[in-house]
N, C-alpha and C positions, 0 to 999 in steps of 0.2 A: 168745750171739754170740761165732762166731767169726775169733781175730783171723790173720790171712794173710798172709806173709811174703814167700812168697816164687811166683812166677811161676806154675811146673805148677801145685802146688796149687789157686791160686785158679780157673785154667782146671778142673782138675777135677773141684771143686767147679761151676761153671755147667755144667761138659757134663750133668752130671744133671740139673742142674736141669731144661736144655732137652730131657735124655731126656723126661724126667716130664709134658712139656708145660708147663713153668711160665713165666713170664714175668720178668725180671729189673728192676727198675730201676736204675738206678746215681747216686750223687752226687758224683763228683771232688773233692775240699776241699784246703786246706792242713792243716788240722788248727787250730785254736784258735777251734774250734767257737761259736758264736752264732745267734741266733736263725730270722739269715738263712736260715744251713745247716738249721736245723731244718725251717723251714720246706720246702727240699726234698728232706729225710729221710722229711717227712710225707706229702707230698705222692707219690712215690714208693712211700711201704707204702700210700698207697690205692689206686693204678694196678697196682701192679705187685705178683705170687704173694712177692717175694724183694725183697729193698734191699742193696746193699753201697754202702758208703760207702769213697772212698780218701783216705788221709791221707797226702801227699806233695808236700814243701817240694824246690819241682819248678827245681834248681841249672840248667837251660839257661832261663829266663824270666827271669832274674838282671842285671841290665848290672852292671858291674865295681865297680862305685861304690854297689849299691842295697847292700839291709839280708837280705843270704840270712843270714849269719850269725846275726843277731839279728830273721830274725822270728817272731814269739813261737809256741812249742812246751812243750806239755805233751799228752804223749798218756795218761799215767794220769786227766786231770780228763776228756779228749777221749772214751777208753773208757768212762770212768763217763755220760756224758752219751749214748752211742750206743746204751748197754746199756738204759738208760732207756728209749727211742723206741723199743725192739725192733727193731735194725740186725741180719742175718742175719749179714755181715761184714762185717768193719772189713778191708781192704787195704791194708799197710802196706807198701811195698818199700823197700828201701835206694835208694840213688842207683846203687852199684855192679851192683844188678841190673837198675836200669833202663836206664843206660848202660856196659856190661862195655868191657873193655881193647879196641878195634879198635871202639865204636861208631865208625857215621858216615854214618846215613841220616837227614834233618831232613825237616820240611811247612811248607811256605810258600803261605800262602793272598794270589798275588798281586793288590796295587789296592787289597787292601782292610789290608796290614797294615804296613804306611808312614805311613800317616797319622793327624794324633790323640795319641790314644795310642802309636801305634807310633812317631810322630817323637821326642816324648818317652823312649821306651824306645827304643831301635834294639833292636831284636832279638828282643824280648820277644814279639812273637806267633810268631815261629817256634819259641818255645821251648812255648811254647804249645800250639799246632798239632802237634809233634811230638809231647809228652806223653801230650795228651787224642788221638791216635789211636794211640799205643801202646795206652792205658789202654782205648779202646774194644775196640781186636783182643785184648787177655789178660779184657778180664770181660763181652765179647760182649755188651752189654746191650739188650733192648729197648724203653728210658726211658731218656733223661738227662737230668739236670737242673742249669738254671743259674737265679744272680740275675739280675736287669736293672739292679743298678747298673753291674755289666763290660757295658755293654751292646756295647760295641766288640768283646769277648773272642767272645760269642755271636753276634754276624752270622760273623765267621769262624769259628766251628766250624758254625754252620750250612751257608755255602759247603763248607769242607770234606767234611761228609758229604754233602751234594748230590751233590760233583763226583765224589767220592769211590765214591760207589755203597754206602755204610756203609748195612749192616742195623738204623739205628737211629735211633729220632722225640727231636730232642734238645726239650726246651721248656724257655721261659724264665714264670720265677715274678716278683712281683714286689716291689719292693727292701721290705723289712725295716726301719723305723726305728727311732731311740729317741724315749724321748715327745717330745725339743725338737726331731726332724728330721734329727736327722742320721742320715748311712745308718750301719747296720749294718757294720762292717771290723773283722778281725783286728787290723789296725795301728791303731786307734782308739787303744788302748792307750801307746803312744808321745805321745798329747798330755799336755803341762802342764796342770793346773787352769787355768792362765788362756787355752791355748790351746784347751781342751775347751772355756770359756766362748764362745769366739768360732766355731768349729767350723761353729757351725748356720747361722752365715749364708752357708753353701753353699746348702745348700737355700735358703734363705728368698730371695736373689738368680734360682737358678732359679722359685719360684715367683711372683718379682716378672713375669721373664717369659713365664712360664703366664698370668697376669694380660693383662696385654699383648695376649698374643694372644686369650683365650679370652672375654675378659668386654669390653675395650676392643675388642677387633676391630682389632691393627695386625696389617699382613700383609708387613711390610718386614723381613725380616732381620737386613740390619745395623742395622735400630734396636732389637729386642730382642735381640742382641748387644752393642749398645755400652749399654744401658740396664742388662743383666747386670753387664759389666766396670764399669760406674762406681757402681752399690751395694758392688759387692765391694771396689773402691778407698777405699771410704772409711774399710776397716779396716787401719790401718797395718802389722798383722804379718800381714798376708794378700799373697802374691803370687799372681799370676796366673798357669797355666801357659797353658791358650786356654780360653776358651768359644765352642762351636762351633752351630750349629744347621742338621744336615743331615738327607734321606733315610733313615729308618732303616732299607733295604734296601741302601743302600749307599752310604752313608755319604758321601756328598756333597754340600759344601755346597748351601743352597735361598737363593733370592734373593729369593720369595717364597712364601708359606708357603700350602699347601691341603694340605687333606685329612691325613695322620695326618706327623707331622716329631719331629724328637730334637732338645734341647735340652741339651748335653753341659755340664761343666764339670770345668776340674784346678786343685786348688790348690796351694799351699805353707802348710803352718801351719810353721811354725820348720823343722826338718828333714823335717817328716811332708806327704806327700804325699796330695791328702785328692780323690776324683773322686766324680760323683755326676751325676742323671740326670733330667730329666721327659719326658715325651711330652705331648705337642702336638696335639691331636683339632682338627681345623675345619673345620665340617659346609658 
């Protein structure tokens, strides 16, 4: 596996692959890899001739009081994992190369970026869309892989790709969970042992909502949201940020559940913010 730190070298490698008629799969990450990331890597290796993984902790998507400085990083560990998985290239650019002096171009997907996660983290999706756009331009992938845990992020990236006529197919893969149901996340390392014991309640709350809809026939979105909130409120260490039941295409709240819907929630456990979601299917 080649570790590439400079943008021109990354573009040169991909140009050579494309000249040979080879396809490129791409997995953008912020590092501190877990099985969720590796599920994306394995699908990329299955679908594409070559796989590129990026590790870049993007300063643009962190607010002024968020965890940019303490976000977990362990490059040596990540290199070992990716080498074992048979990744072709690890792209590891610096913030100075991605955003050099004088940088002033940003991407914003209007109407999708300001709600839910965007309301809680102003500017977050502007940073996400900007860095993903840049990475797509640098890596020029045929396929790019994202996890369902960041469901709103995927909707925004898919809209950006469609609106800007990008030549990449974006693919979303299911959430990978710990044995007790907690969605895998690099930020889970922030949890104290006591918080970690409580954390699976987030998924349990979403499962409750799922059962209400798919097994008990509830179609009133407000009642499902209230049931999820009430379940979470039973644990005093949990502070609910939001619970939302939305259309998975445009993220607009639904009143009556029909077809597919996305039930999503964000909570705080201590200073750690956790997000999760489930897809509801009503026939």
